[in-house]
N, C-alpha and C positions, 0 to 999 in steps of 0.2 A: 505493500499501499503506499503510493507515494504521500509524503506529509511537506505542507506546507510550512514554513517558518510560524514559528510559534506568535502568538498574538493573545497577551495576556490580559483581554478585556475582562472589565465585571459582568458586563450583560452577555448571557450566552447566544450565539446565534440562532439558538431554538425561538428564544425569545422577541427578537429581532423579526425572524421570518413569520411566526405570529402576528405581528403587529403589522406587517407588510401586507397580509391576506386579509385582516379582519377589521383594520383601524378604518379612521375618515380619511377622506384624501389628504390631510394634511399630516395626520399620525403617519400613513403609509409612505408619504415622501419623505419623511423623517427619517422612518428606518431605513428605507434605502439605502437614502444618503449617509447613514451610518454604516451600512453594511459596505457600500462602496468604499467607505475611506479606510477600510480595513486594509484593502491593498497600498495604501500609502505607511500604514505601518509596520505590515509585513517588509517592507524594504528598509524601514528603519530599523526592523530587528535584525534584519540582514548585516547591517553595518555594525549593527552593536554586538553580534555574535565574533565578527570580526575583531573587535576591537577588545573583544573582553580579557584579553590577557596583558592588554595595557593598561587596563584600566586596573587589574588586580593588582600589580603592581608598582603603582604610584601612591605613597603613602600619603595620610592625610591626618586631621587632627581628632578633636572630637567632636561633640554635636556641631552640626555647621549646615544650616538650613537657608538655601534661597529659592525665594518665591517670585515666579516672570508672569509676565500678561501676555497671552498671543494677539490678544486684541480681536479675536473672531478670526484669526489668522492658522496657518497651519507652518508657520517657520519657528522652527525651536531653537532655544528656550524661549526666545521673546523680549520685552522689554522688564529688568530686573525690578521690583517693586518694593519688596522686603527681604532683608538678610538678617542671618544670624546676631540677636540683640537689639534689633529693630523696635519700637513700639508698634504696637496693632495698627493699620489704615483702616479708612473708610471703607474698602472693599471687603465683604464678607466669604467672597470665596478665597482671598488671599491669605486671610486671617485664619480659615479653616483649613489649608494646605498646609500652613505654617504651624499650627497649633499640633493638627493631626499627625503630622512627621515626627514632631517633637514629643507626642505620646508613644509613637511607636519603638522611636529610637530609645527611649525611656525605659519600655518594659524590655526590651532585650541586651540592654547595659546593666541594669539593675536587677534583673530576674536571672539571667544570663552570661552577665561579663561580656555582651557583644558589642565593640564598636562600630557601630553602625551596620548596613546591610551587608560590607565584604569584611568584616572585623578587623578593619584596617582605616577606619574613620571617613570613608567614604562621604563625599559632601552629598546631603539630601535636596535634589532640585526639583523644583514642581512648577508645573505651568498650569495657569486657569484660563479659562475664556478660549479654550479650544476651538478652533471653527465655531460657526454660527449655529444654535441649536443641536450642537452634536450631543447625541444621547448616548454616552460612553466614558469611563476611565479607563486607565492603561498603565502598566510598566512598560516602558520600550526597552529596558537593556541597559539605561544610564539615567532615567529621569520618570518621574512622573507626570502623568497629564490628564487635565481633567473637563469634561465640555461641559456646558451649562443645562444642560436638559432642554425641557420644553419652556423655559422662562419667556420664551419671546410670543408663544403662542398663546392664542386667545386664554380665559381661567378653563373654560370647559373643554377642550382639547388636550390639555397638558396629562400626560402619564407619569414625566419623572422630574422631580428636583434637580438642583444643580448638583453634581457629581461630588460634590467638597462636603455634602452637607452633612455625610453618613460616615463617622469615625471608622466603623469597622471596615469600610470600601476603602479608605486610605490604608489601613493597619495590612488588608487584604493584599491591594495589589504591592505594598512595599515588599512583601514577604514574599514574592516571587521574585525579587532581589537576591534576599535571604537565600532562597533555594538556587538561586542562580551560581551563587559563589561558594555552595555545597556540595548537597546529591547531584544538582542539576537535573532533576526528573525528567524525561523525555515526555513529550508534549503529547503525548496520544496514549490511547488504551489507559491502562490501569496506572500505568507509570505519570501519565497524562492527570488521571482523576486525584492521584494521590499530590499531583503538585496544586492543583486546585483546593484538595484537602486541607494541606498544611497552610496556606494562604487565608482558607477559611477558618480554621484554629488559630492564627495568630489574628487576625483582623478580629474573631469575638474578643479573645484574650485581651488585646488591647482596648477595646471597649469596656471588658470586665475590670483592667486595671486602671482606668482613667476613673471609673465611678467608685473601687474601691468593693465590688460585688462579688460574693462568693457562687459556687457554680449553682446554690439553690437559687440565689437571688437573680442571674442571670436570663436573658430572654432566649441569648442563642440563636438570633436572626441576625442574617446577613442581609444589611442594606436597609437597616431602621431608619425610617423617615426619607427614604428617596423615591417611594412610590406615593404619587398625591391622592387627595381623597378622590379622585374620579375612578380610581383601582380598587377592585376589591383584593387586599391582601396586606399584607404586613411588611413584608420584604421580597428579597430575592432566592433566598433561602433560608430552609430550616434544619439547625444542626440537631435539634430535639426530636423533630419529627418531620424529617425529608417528605417533599411531597406537599405540604400543606401550607407553604407560603404566601400564596395567592392562586386565586381561583375565579380567573375574569373573564368577560366575555370578549375582550380583545385580546388581552394578552396569553387565553388560554390557560390549562391548569400547570402548575410545576410538577415537571415530570419526576421529578428525582426520585429512585427507590431509597429505601433503608434496609434492605437485606437481600443478600447475593440471590435469592431464588427471583428475585424482580430485577436482575443484573439485566443492562439494556446494551446489546449488541449492535452496533451501527457504525455506516464509516462517516455519518456526519459529525460534526465538532470534532475532529480529530478522533473520533472513535468512542464520542459521548463523555468527553473530560469534565465538562460542566455537569453532566447528570448522574454518573456513577459514583462522582466524588459524595454525595449522600449516604453511601456503605462507610466508607472512613471517617466521616463525618460524626455519623451516630456513634460510631465505635468510640469515638474521643469524647461525646459526649455523655455517654455511659458511665466510662472510665472515672471522668471527671465528677460524675454524682456518687460512684461506689466510693470515689476517695474523700470526697467532700472540699470543704474550706477553698480557700481562692486557686481556681483551677491552674493559674499560671505556677505556682509555686511546684507543684508536685507533678499532677499529668502534663502539663506544659513543659517540665523538665525532661520528664520521659520524652515525649516528642522531638523535643530540640533535641536530645543527645541523640535520637535514630537517626533526624535527618542531617545534622553534621558530621557524624562518625558510622555510619551503619549500610546506610541506605546507599545504590547507586543508582546511576541514570535509569536504568531498565526496570525497578524494582516494580513487583506487584503486590495486590492486595495481602495473600497470603505472607509475602515475604516481608513486609511491612508488620504485619500482626506479629510474626515470630519475632522480629527484631526489636520491636517496643516490648516486649515479653524479656526478651533479654534484656535489656538497656535498663528495664524497672527492677530484674532482679541483680544488675550490677549495684544501682544506686540505692536501692532501698532495701536487698536483701531477697534472698530466695523463700519464696512462699509467705513472703510479705504481702501485708494488707493492698499494697501499690501493686504489687507484682500479680495478685489475684484480682485485683480489679482489672487489670489488662487484659486477662484474660476471661472476664465475665463481658467487657466491652466487646470483644471481638467476637465472643460466642453470640450474643445478641444479634449480630448481625450476618449468622451463619459462617462464621471463619471458626475453625477449630485451632487452636495453638499448635504448633509441632508438625501438622500436615505439612507435606511438601506442595511446593508452591507450582501450581499446572501452567504448563507452557503457553504463550501467548500466540503462538503459530496456527493453531487451529480457529481460534478465535479470532484472528486479523484474516484468514484464509476464508471463513465463511463469511466475516463482514465485506472482503472486498468480491464476492461473488455472490453479493446480494442477498444473502441466506441470514436476515436479520430478525431479532425481535424487537418488537415496539413494544414498550410497556407503558402501564399508566397514559396511554393518549396520548403519547409522542407523533408529531407529524410525521409521514414516510416521505 
């Protein structure tokens, strides 16, 4: 299966396709515009991959944030508006990007001793007001980019607020940078779904860390506040109950499965990376609830050790389960509460610790031949 360069966007392609098919003329035009813009992002990702080695070799300092304004254009990074230490400005999107990247840095530094995304003080660059009415946010391999959503449309037509409004989205996208410098999980099939899941995990943990919420207090929603009142939904994904985040006449129904029996085999979305990520997401949620307390302290540490020291670029769900169990034992002891919680978390989604990871070749071949399963109403 030929893979396109990775595009780490928060809005999955299946959701944009639903809008392009079901929305009003204005909404359909906006969705198609965002889909077409993906080609520009792919080109930028190719360049970022070529420069990745050079980026990793440049030493940096501590927390250094830079927020730019694209002024509804596509030239990056744009005009510098706010840098580290500057006071807030009158532009809410600038302040949200600045504050959100700061909280993300703080979580990784305070909880895991990590110095920025590359662990070498990489500058945290963000660009806001990308294109006019751009319905997405993405990590392009070097920096964050945020669209304004539908703020320019009539109130009755708006589906999305500005993409800096959700702290968990900022944490999610920046975590793609952490993954890039660590396991560098390939962006297709189960490895790609793990890539998305790790971003959801730390996107949620950034929000929990900022709010000082325990696992029991957290909402476990990704994209809280992004959807307008016109949409029947609470966010883009639910880690607690995958498949329940939205059910809307225009956006369709959240297609995420929360168990391996509902795993979706497809050639779309790089093998369903935004869909099947619901399975490891729920495994993390169950583990965190079993352990209790602040989820970033123990469960987040187990997943962080696994991401940075154990996973490879082609890791499967089964391998992630086995390795998080191994990491929990190393951190907290064999048969500890924490290690048993990891076992329970993965069992809840249909994965048994210690089993052999199945090869992905058959799955990929079936998908390539079109012998796919469509779960939970996913559009063909």
